[in-house]
N, C-alpha and C positions, 0 to 999 in steps of 0.2 A: 504494500500500500504506500502511495506517495505521501510526502510530508503534508501536502494540502488535504489529503484524504483523512488525516488523523485529527484535524480540527473539527469542532462541532459545525453543524450547518449554519451558514451565514444567515443572519436575521436581516431581512430587507424591508425598508419602509419606502413605498412608492408615493412620490409627491408630484401630482400633475393635475391641472384643472380640467383635463379632458378625460371623461370616463372611459372612452374607447382606448385611449393611450394607456391608461392604467390597466385595463383588462389585457391588452397585448403584452405589456411588460410582465404582468403576473404569470402569464403562460410561459414566456421565455425564461423567467426565473425558475419555474417548476421543472423546466426541461434541462436545466444545467446539470451535466453529469459530474463535473468536478471543477471547483469545489461544490459540495452539496449546498443548496440554498433554499430558503422558504420565505415567502412574503408574510410578514407578521402584522402589517398594517398599511393603510392607504390614507392619503389626505389630499384634498382638492386645492389647498392653498397653504401659504407659509404659516398662517395663524393656526390652522388645524394641525399642522405638523408639530408646532411648538406645544400645543395642548397635548397631543399624543406623547411627545417626548418627555413631558413633565412627569409622567407616571410610568412610562415603559422605556425599554432600551432596544436599540437595534445596532447592527454592525455597520450598515451602509444605507445611505439614502440614494435612491434613483430620483434625481431632482430636476424638474423642468425649470427653465430659466424664466420665461415670460408667463406670468400668472397674474390674476387680479390682486391688487394690493401689493404687498412686498413681493419682489421678484426673487427668483432662486438664488441669485448672487448675494442679495441682502440676507437671506436666511442662512446661507453658508458662512457669511462673515460673522453673523451672530453666534452660530454654533462653535466657531473657532475660539470664542472667548471661554468656552467651557473647559473644565479640567481634562476630561477624557471624551472628546467629541467623536461621533461616528464618522466613518469615511463618507465621502461624497463623490458620486458619479453623476455628472450633468447629462441630461437627456433632452435635447432641444432640436427644433427645426432651424435654428439660426446659428450658423457656424461663426458669425462675427463675434460671438461672446467667448470664444475659446481662450483667448489670451487672459481675460479677466478670470476665467474659471481656474486656470492653473496658478494664477497669483493667489488664489484662495486655497491652494494645496489640494485641489481636486485630484482624485486618483485617475479619472479618465473623463473624456468628453465625447459623448455619442450623439450623432445626428439622426433625426427621424427621416424615414422609417428605420427603426433600429433592426440591425441584422442579428440573428441568433449568435453567430460566431463572435461578433464584436462585443455583445453583452457578456458572453461567457468569458472572453478574454479580460474584460474589465473586472468581473467578479474574481477571476484568478489573481489579478493585481491586488484587489482588496484583501484576499486571503493571505497572499504573500506578505503584505504589510502587517497584518495582524500576527502572523507567525513570527516575523522578524522582531516585532515589538515584544512578543512573549518571550522569545529566546533571549533578548537583551535584558529583560527584567530578571529572568531566572539565572543568568550568568553574573549579574551584578552582585558584589559581595554584600552581605547584610550590613545594615548600619551598625556601627560600633555602639554598644550600650553606653548610655551616659554614665560617667563616673558618679558614685554615690556622693551626695553633698556632705561635706565635712561639717560636723556640728560645731557651731561657734562655741568657744570656751566660756564657761559660766562659773560663778561662785554661788554655791547653794547656801542659803541662809534660813535659819529657823526664826520666824518673826511672830511672836505671840500666838503660837499654835499653827501658824501657816508655814509652808515651805515655799520660799521665793528663790527663783533662779535669776540672778543678776548677770547679764552678759558682761564679760570682762571689758569689752569695747566701751561700755558706758561708765566704767569706774574712773573717777578723777584722782582720788587718792585713798590711802588706807593709813590710819593713824592709831597708834597704841595709846590708850587712855586708861591708866591704872591697871585694872584687871581684865580689860576687854579691848577689842579693836573696832574702831568705827570705819565703815566703808561709805564713801561719799560719791553720789552721782549728781548729775545736774539738777535732779528734782527730789532726791530722797537721801536720808542718812540711815544706815542699817548697822546693827551689831553683828560682828562675825565671831564665830566660835574658835577659829584657828588663830594661831599666833602669827605675829608679823614675820618672824623668820620662816615659818612654814609657807606663808603666802608668797614671800619673796622668792623662795626656791621654786614654787609651783608656777608663778606667773612669768618668770624669765625676763628677757631683755626689754619687753614693752614697758616695764616699770623701773624706776630708779630710786635707790635709797638716798634720801637727802638728809636724813637725821636718824638717830637711833630709834626714834619713835614714829618715823613716817616713810611711806613709799608713795611716789607720785607717778602718774601716767606721763611718760615723756611728751606725748602729743598735747597734753593739757597744760603744760608749763608755759605761761605767757610772759613772765618777767622775772628777773633776778635783781634785787637791790637791797641796800641796807635799810632796815626798819626796826622799830621798837615792837617786839612781840611779847605779849604778856607771859611771864614765867620763863622767858628766854633772855639771852644776852651773853656777851663775852667781855673779856677784860678790856679789850681795846676800844670798844664802842660805847662804854658807859651805859649799858642797857640796850644798845642797838645790837642787831645781829643780821647776818645775811638771811634773806627770806625769798621765797618764790610765790608769785601770784598764780592761782589756779583758775583757768578759764573753764566754763563761762560763769562760775559762781563768784569770782573776784575775792576769794579767800586766800589768806597768806599763811604759809607754813615756814617754820624756821629751818634753816640749812646750816648744818655743822660746818666748821671751817675746813675740815678735811674733804668735804664733798663739794665745795664751791667750784673747783675746777671741773669736776665731772658734770655739774649742773650747767655751767657755761657751755661746755662742749655739746651737751644734749640740746640746748636751745639753738645753737648754731646748726647742728645736724638736722633738726626738724625744719628749720627755715630753708634748707637747701632744696 
């Protein structure tokens, strides 16, 4: 059996405003030995064809060019906008439309009165096009599966009986306060059960230790300057100390002298 004989029978929709022309084409389609073909519908104009195609499928239209209302070329142009349009074979008494027909990617252009051999040759071209498209789809490698989305790191907090997952990307700073650690975001302050040392080890390079009691998000550091911070101060400043301003909350955290250089470098690196 040939390759064309292995495909299902071609489903043909005949679109012509002349009833006798449709009857003749239906007979020629039924007589086609290879590829097998069957007429699955008829339409007398482009509007009827579109109504039929809205709920049913065909492999090829045998399409007249000159019809009342929209002509065959207009219908073919509209079908080309679909994702998987049927093939088109124009059947007309007017040979002057041939160039426009092939601009619309028509498989063939038959002139009336249609000869049996010409119609069968056109249907063979349709079958070959369908077989080629099917082979191309089957030989194409399957699309690579999308990689699983990596879950954004979070800090899990127990807050008054609730479990809250705070994305690390939202954390501005973490500060040790006596027996607990506070976590600050742009909108909330939470109490964290872990120690500052444990958090520093887990969070990695996104955060910077600026003081024995504070870790800050590098990207949230807006400014470094000398300021008076309650409870802080060094011998040189008479109550002043180096401090960082955290955006967007504009809160200041003390910076130990040994960390000043690292904080300056972090501000410069973020600005690059």
